N, C-alpha and C positions, 0 to 999 in steps of 0.2 A: 637555590642557585645564588651564588655570590657575585655581585657586580662591583667593580672598582669604578666609582663615578668619575674619578680623575682620568682614568684611562678612556672611559667612554666619552667624556667631554673633549679630550685631546683628538680622539679618532674622528669625532663629529666635526671638529674644527678643521681637520686635515682633508676631510672628504670635499671634493669639488661641488660647487653649488649647481643644482639642476632643478628643473621644473618637477614638482610633485604630481601636478594634475596636467594631463595632456591638453594643450591648447591649440592643436593643429586645426581643429574644426571651427575655431572662434575667429571672428573677423579681426585682423590685426589692428585695424583703427580702433575699434571699440576697446580691445584689450589694452593697447599701449597708450592711447590718447585719452580714454575715458576712465576705464575701470582702475588701472594701476595708479594714476594720479588721484582718483578718489580714495583708494585704499591708503594712499600715502598722506592723506589729509588735505589735499588741495581742493579748494572750492571751485567748482565749474559752474558757469552761468549758461543760460539758454543759448546765447550767442557764441559761446566757446566751442560748441559741438557742430560739426559739419555733418548734417543729416543726409547729404547726398552720398556719403561714403559708406553707408550701410542700409540694409533692408530690414523689414520686420522679422523675417526669419532669423537674421543675425542676432536679434534681441533674444529670441528663444534659445539660441546656442550659448550666448553669454550667460543667460540665466541658468542653463544647465551647468555650465562650467562653474558658476558660483555655488550651485548646490553641492557639486562634487567637492569643491575646494572647502566648503564649510564642513562636510562630513570628515574630510582628512583632518582638518583643524580639530574637530571634536575627538577623533581617535588619538591624536597626539596629546591633547589635554588629558585624556583617560590614561594614556601611557605614562605621562609625567606624574599624574596623581597616584598611579600604582607604585611608581618608584618612590615617591615622597612618603607614601603610607607604609612602605616595607620596613620591617624591623631592622635595626642596625646590627652589625656583626662585628665582633672584636677582630682587630688585625693581628697578624701573626708576630709583629715585632713592635717594640715600644719606640716612641718618639718623644724626646724631651726638648723643651724650649730653651 
């Protein structure tokens, strides 16, 4: 199967951004005020977190969310690796600089 990577890149760029992993069961405070800032590289201190806004069960749910998110990331890396390892194919027309 031949894939035009330029067309694939353009189609991916045009696709609207959406969540890959369902976060409806995750506590919104933990997701938006703790996890996403941590993933973006922000350092959080003990006093920055409002522990009254979530319960212990919420920690289990966000842990499950992170596990699923990591699996999706691994699958995407495998897909990219498969594309990168595929053999090149000659194009039907010539291009001159």
